[in-house]
N, C-alpha and C positions, 0 to 999 in steps of 0.2 A: 893608899888611894884606891878606891873601888870604882869600877866602871860599869855604867848602865846604859841601856838604849832601847829603842824600838826596833823590832825585827819582823821579817815576813818570810814565811815558807809557803810558796804557792799563794793561795787565797787567805791563809791564816796569818793574822797579826798578833803579836804578843810582845810584852816587855820582858827583858831579861837582864841578868848580870853577866858580864863578860869576864871570864876567868881564863887567862891565857888565850888559847885558840878555840875555846868552847863557850857557848852561851847557855846559862842555866835559866830555864824558863820560870817566870814568876807568876803567881796566881793573881796578883793585882799590880797596878802601876807602882813602881818602886817608891815614889814619893808618898804613897799611902801606907804600904807595908811591903817589906822585903820578905817574901814568903815563897821559896823555891818549891816547885811541885815534884821535883825529882826527875824531870825530863831535861835532857841535855842534847844540844845540837852542835856540830862543828860550825864555827863561824863561816867557814868557806862555803857551806851549803845554804846560807841564808842571804837574804837581801837586807840591807840597812835601811830602815824607814825612819820616820820622825821620832826623836828620842823623848818627846814630851808633848802633852796635850793641855796647854794652859787655859784657864778660864779667862785670864787677862794677859795681854802681851803689852808690856810697858817699855817705852824707849826713853832714853836720857840724851839730851843734846848739850853741846858746848861744854864737854867735860875734860877737854885737853886744851891747854892754852894755845898751842900751835894751830889747832883746828879753828879756834875762835878767830885767830889772826887771818888764816886763809879764807875764811868765810866773811871777813870784814864785819864781824859782830863785836859786841862788847859783853863782858861778864855780867851776869844778872844778879849775882850775890846769893842765889839759891839754885838748886838743881832745876833744870828745865825738863819737864816730863810731858809725855803725851801717850796716846794709845795707838797701837797698830792692830789691825785685824788678825786674830789667830788663823784665819783662812789664808793669810799670806805666807804661812810657814811652808818651807820647802826642804826636803831631806838632802843628805849627802848624795852627790851625783845627779840630782835633779836639774832640770833646765830652767834658768831664769828667763821668763818670757817678757820682753820689753813691750809694754802696752802701747806706747806712742814713740815709734822709732824716730820721729822728727824732733822729739824733745831731748834735752840733755838728761840722761839717766845715769846716776853715779853709784859706784860701789862705796861701802863704808864697812870696815871690819870692826868687830866689837866683842868684848868679853860679855857673855850672857850668864845670868844667874837664875838657877831654878830654886824656887821657894819650897821649903820642906815642912814648915809649920805656919799655922795661922798667925798673922802679924797685924796688930792694930795698936797705934800709939807706942810702938816699941822704941826704947832709947837706943842710941847708937852703940853703947857699950854692950848691949845684949842682942843687937841686930843679927850678928853672924850666927847666933843660935837658931835663927829661922831659915838658914840656907841649907838646902839639901846638897847642892853641887853646882858645877859650872860647865859651860860648853862654849863652843865657838858660834858666833852669829854674824850675819851680814845684814845691813840695813840698806836695801836698794832704794834709791830716792829719785823721783822725777823732779828735777830742779825747776823746770818751767812751771809746773803746777804749784810747787812750793812757793815760788816767788809771786805768782799771780793770786793765789788763794790765801796766802799769809797764815795758813794753818798746815799742820804736818800730817794729819790723819789720812787723807785720801792719797797724797802723793807717795806715801810709803807703805800703803796697804793693798796694792794690787796683788792678785794671786801670784805667788812665787817670789815676792819681794822680800821675804825674810828667810833665806837659807839658814839652816841650823844643824849642828851636829859635828862629827858623826855620832859622838857619844856624850854622856854626862859623867862628870868625875866628882865623886864624893870625897870629902876630907882632903881636898886640894888646897894648897896655900897659893893664893893668887895676888898677894900683896905686891909682888915685884916680878912679874913674868912678861915675856915678850909677846907683843901683838903685831902680826904681820900679814900682809896681803900681797900676792903675786898675781899679775895679769899677763897671761901668755908668757909665763916664765920670767917676767921682769918684776923686781921688787918695787911696789908702789907705796906701801905704808909700812912703817916700822917704828914702834914705840914700846914703852914698858908701862904696865899698869900702875907703877909707883908715880907716874906723871899725871894720873887722873886728879882733877881738882877736887872731886868728891869721891870718897872711898865707897866700896860696896856697902859697908855698914852705914855710912851717912846717907846713901841713896835709899836704902831700905827704911831707915828711920824716918827720913823726910817723906817718902811716899806713903808710909803707913799712917802718917798724921792725917792724910786726906781720904784714904780708902783702906779697906781691909784686904791684905794680901792672903791668898789661899794656897795651900799646898799644890804644887804643879805650875803655879804662875811663873812667868818668865819676864826677866828684866834685862834689857840691853843697856849697857853702862856707858855708851858714848864711843866715838871714834877719834883717833888721832889724825894729824894732818896727812895729806897725800891723796885725798879722795879724788876720783876722776871718773870720766864717762866710760860706760860699757857699750859694746857693739855686738851685733850678731856674729857668732863664730868665736867670741872670746872664751878663754878658759881661765877661771878664777880659782885660786888656792888660798885659803885662809888658815892661819896657824896661830896657836897660842902655846907658848912654852914648847915642850917636845911631844905634845899630843898629836895623834894622827890628824892630818890636814883635812879640812872641809873643802871638797872639790865640787864645783858647779860649772856648767856650760851656760852659754847665753844664746838665745834665739829670739826671733820676732814672734810676738803672740799672734795666734791664728784666731781671728774674731769669729764669734758664733757660739754655739753650745760647747762648753768646755767639759771634758771628762777629767777624771783624776790624773794628775801629772804622773809620769813615770817616776817611781820611787826607788832610789837605791840601785845597787848593782851587786854583783858577786863580791863578797867581803874580801876575796883574795886580791882585789884591786884597790884596797884602801891606800 
């Protein structure tokens, strides 16, 4: 299994391959070409930034039976997909900014898929050939807006509402791995990907019938039961298998002109 990510040294951003405790800098985004330039940094000297820059951010809903039950929904018979804004992406150790603190805003932990090859009308049996790798994602959801608007795009696309990372793992077997979320140290969600109604291959195949998936695109594959509200001051930790956990804090959004959210922290605190 190979590990990739986005990193920052001062004002310089780059993609790299993590080998042990060192990051090998790449000439291009890893999903386009893995081309080391010969420059290597200790991971401890870098900040962890967003690991991917998708042209499309696609979410899948109602993909675990227990979550369908807790949301009082019924199975649709096909995957439920919608778009989230790529500007909602947030890196490891970034702060989730609650847009409407008077609304119920929930956490949802999910396995995320990074596409590595162009996919259009791809059959399920070949769909995994189009995967570059996998990462951990959160789908932060404003339930008040979701219920009132009957659509999912806006309620899940506020800035910072899609934490992702810390890294992307190529050649990983995710057919039966744990998916977990802790809120302030308490385990809130726990399931295995083998419980998904639609597999990664089925999701990719279904999605590609409607649109063309491009290298670097990101798909969130759905959340298990246990979703619940977040509040300012919360600390969230999301985990898949034994990968380093995705850690994010929660604050109230400061309205007005927004600058770039603080990204990452010293890698020694993963």
